[in-house]
C-alpha positions in Angstrom: -8.7 29.4 -36.3 -11.2 26.7 -36.0 -10.4 23.5 -38.2 -13.2 21.3 -39.6 -13.2 17.9 -41.2 -15.6 16.4 -43.4 -15.3 12.7 -44.2 -17.4 11.9 -47.1 -18.2 7.9 -46.8 -20.7 7.2 -49.5 -19.2 4.2 -51.3 -21.0 0.8 -52.3 -18.4 -1.8 -52.5 -19.1 -2.5 -56.1 -15.7 -2.1 -57.2 -14.8 -4.2 -54.3 -17.2 -7.1 -55.1 -18.8 -6.8 -51.6 -22.0 -6.3 -50.4 -21.5 -4.6 -47.2 -20.0 -1.1 -48.4 -16.3 -0.4 -48.4 -16.1 2.5 -45.7 -17.1 -0.7 -43.2 -15.0 -3.4 -44.5 -12.6 -4.2 -41.8 -8.5 -3.7 -41.9 -6.7 -5.4 -39.3 -9.9 -6.3 -37.6 -11.7 -2.5 -37.4 -13.4 -0.5 -39.9 -11.8 1.4 -42.6 -13.9 4.0 -41.5 -12.8 4.2 -38.0 -9.0 4.0 -39.2 -9.6 7.2 -40.9 -11.5 9.3 -38.2 -8.9 8.1 -36.0 -5.9 9.6 -38.1 -7.3 13.2 -38.2 -8.1 12.8 -34.0 -4.2 11.9 -33.8 -3.5 14.7 -36.0 -5.4 17.4 -34.1 -7.7 16.4 -31.1 -8.8 19.9 -32.1 -10.6 19.2 -35.3 -14.3 19.0 -35.7 -15.2 16.0 -37.2 -18.4 15.6 -39.4 -18.8 12.1 -41.4 -21.5 12.2 -44.3 -23.3 8.7 -44.9 -26.0 7.8 -46.8 -28.9 8.0 -44.3 -30.0 4.0 -44.7 -26.3 3.1 -43.5 -26.4 5.7 -39.9 -27.8 3.2 -37.8 -25.4 0.3 -39.0 -22.6 2.8 -38.6 -23.8 3.7 -34.7 -23.6 -0.1 -34.0 -20.5 -0.4 -35.6 -19.0 2.2 -33.3 -20.6 0.2 -30.2 -19.4 -2.8 -31.2 -15.8 -1.7 -31.9 -15.8 1.1 -28.8 -15.1 3.8 -31.1 -15.8 6.5 -28.5 -14.4 9.8 -31.1 -16.3 12.4 -30.7 -18.4 13.2 -34.4 -21.2 14.5 -36.3 -23.3 12.5 -38.6 -24.8 13.9 -41.7 -26.8 12.1 -44.2 -25.4 12.5 -47.5 -27.1 12.9 -50.7 -27.3 11.6 -54.2 -23.5 12.6 -55.2 -20.3 13.4 -53.2 -21.1 17.0 -53.9 -24.5 16.9 -52.4 -23.1 15.0 -49.6 -20.6 17.7 -49.1 -22.9 20.6 -49.5 -25.0 18.9 -46.8 -22.0 18.5 -44.6 -20.8 22.4 -44.8 -24.3 23.3 -43.2 -23.1 22.1 -39.9 -19.4 23.9 -40.8 -18.9 27.8 -38.9 -16.0 30.2 -39.9 -12.2 28.8 -40.1 -10.5 26.0 -42.1 -12.4 22.9 -43.5 -10.5 19.8 -45.0 -12.8 17.6 -47.0 -10.8 14.1 -47.3 -12.2 10.5 -48.4 -13.7 8.0 -45.7 -11.6 5.1 -47.6 -8.0 6.8 -47.3 -7.2 5.5 -43.7 -3.5 6.2 -44.2 -3.5 9.8 -44.3 -0.3 10.7 -42.1 -0.4 13.7 -39.0 1.9 15.9 -41.3 -0.5 15.6 -44.5 -3.3 16.8 -42.4 -1.3 19.6 -40.7 0.5 20.8 -43.8 -2.8 21.0 -45.6 -4.7 23.3 -42.9 -1.5 25.6 -42.6 -1.5 25.9 -46.1 -4.8 26.9 -46.3 -4.6 29.8 -43.5 -2.3 31.5 -46.4 -4.0 30.0 -49.9 -7.7 29.1 -49.4 -7.5 26.2 -51.7 -5.0 23.6 -51.3 -5.1 19.8 -52.3 -2.6 17.0 -51.6 -0.7 15.6 -55.0 1.5 13.0 -56.3 3.5 12.6 -59.4 3.1 10.0 -61.9 4.7 7.0 -61.6 3.8 5.6 -64.8 3.8 6.6 -68.5 0.3 8.4 -69.5 -1.5 7.9 -72.8 -4.6 9.9 -73.7 -7.6 9.1 -76.5 -8.9 10.9 -78.5 -12.6 10.4 -79.7 -11.6 8.2 -82.2 -9.6 5.9 -79.7 -6.0 7.3 -81.1 -3.6 7.5 -78.2 -0.9 10.0 -77.8 1.8 10.2 -75.3 1.3 13.1 -72.4 4.2 14.3 -70.4 3.8 12.6 -67.2 5.7 15.5 -65.5 2.9 17.9 -65.8 0.7 15.6 -64.6 -0.4 14.9 -61.0 -2.5 12.2 -59.2 -5.0 14.0 -56.7 -5.8 12.9 -53.3 -7.4 14.5 -50.4 -7.5 16.2 -47.9 -8.7 19.2 -50.0 -8.5 22.0 -47.5 -10.3 25.0 -47.9 -11.3 28.6 -46.1 -14.6 27.8 -45.2 -16.4 30.5 -47.3 -14.6 29.9 -49.7 -16.0 26.8 -50.3 -19.6 27.7 -49.2 -19.8 30.1 -52.0 -18.2 27.8 -54.2 -21.1 25.1 -53.5 -23.8 27.6 -53.7 -23.3 26.2 -57.9 -25.6 24.2 -59.6 -24.1 20.2 -59.6 -22.3 19.7 -63.0 -21.0 16.3 -63.9 -17.8 17.9 -64.3 -17.7 17.9 -60.4 -15.6 15.2 -59.2 -13.9 16.5 -56.0 -13.9 19.8 -54.2 -11.1 21.4 -56.3 -13.3 21.2 -59.3 -15.9 22.7 -57.5 -13.9 25.6 -56.3 -12.1 26.0 -59.8 -15.3 26.6 -61.7 -16.5 29.2 -59.0 -12.8 30.7 -60.6 -10.4 30.3 -57.6 -6.4 28.8 -58.3 -5.7 25.6 -56.2 -2.5 25.0 -54.6 -1.4 21.8 -54.8 1.0 20.6 -52.0 2.7 17.5 -51.7 0.9 13.9 -50.6 2.0 10.6 -50.2 1.8 7.6 -51.9 0.7 5.5 -48.9 -2.5 8.0 -49.3 -4.5 5.5 -50.9 -8.1 5.2 -51.8 -9.0 1.7 -51.3 -11.7 0.9 -53.9 -10.7 -2.5 -54.8 -9.5 -6.2 -53.6 -5.8 -5.1 -54.5 -6.0 -1.8 -52.6 -7.3 -4.0 -49.3 -4.3 -6.2 -49.7 -2.0 -3.3 -49.6 -4.1 -1.8 -46.8 -3.2 -4.4 -44.6 0.7 -4.0 -45.9 1.1 -0.8 -45.3 -1.2 -1.5 -41.4 1.1 -4.0 -40.7 4.5 -1.8 -41.5 3.1 0.6 -39.1 
């Protein structure tokens, strides 16, 4: 069965405090986004890689690939106004099979998680990686009052989120809603149940300076 991976990279770097978009920041001397692409290629060289970027950043990305001698084969697609629109644009380049959608700034996704996601998606069609909450959690109401929530009933959602292509394309025929925070929320709104599988705590999303410090430590520990 054909496998695709849509790597979504539309960050601006505002939370990182940088003018350079976070996906282009260097981790161990190499842009984060190249690390992410390499993770999927290492898991299965047969996965077809599709990268979404803002139109104005595509030329810069091409120059980065030359500078860092990144010869991984991948298709670049112009993103849209939101993550939803970027994924929808990328789906136009996806054929029959299975497709994983992954954050471009999650470079430590393991081959184990990538391959498990595809295997589970063959059976369950909509598979999302997640990890248990480590901290206590409280919920605020409209008055600012808080109440304790059983953390055992909660999960922190990660990517990849992996789907049967036909299912994901059908779900993305919907009109955009602000409640669509990830692909799972789009598929759930379409009426399909989401299957959770165990993720890994090292599969961090790099969005703040603190995350970059942790990422450097993880890279050195590999």
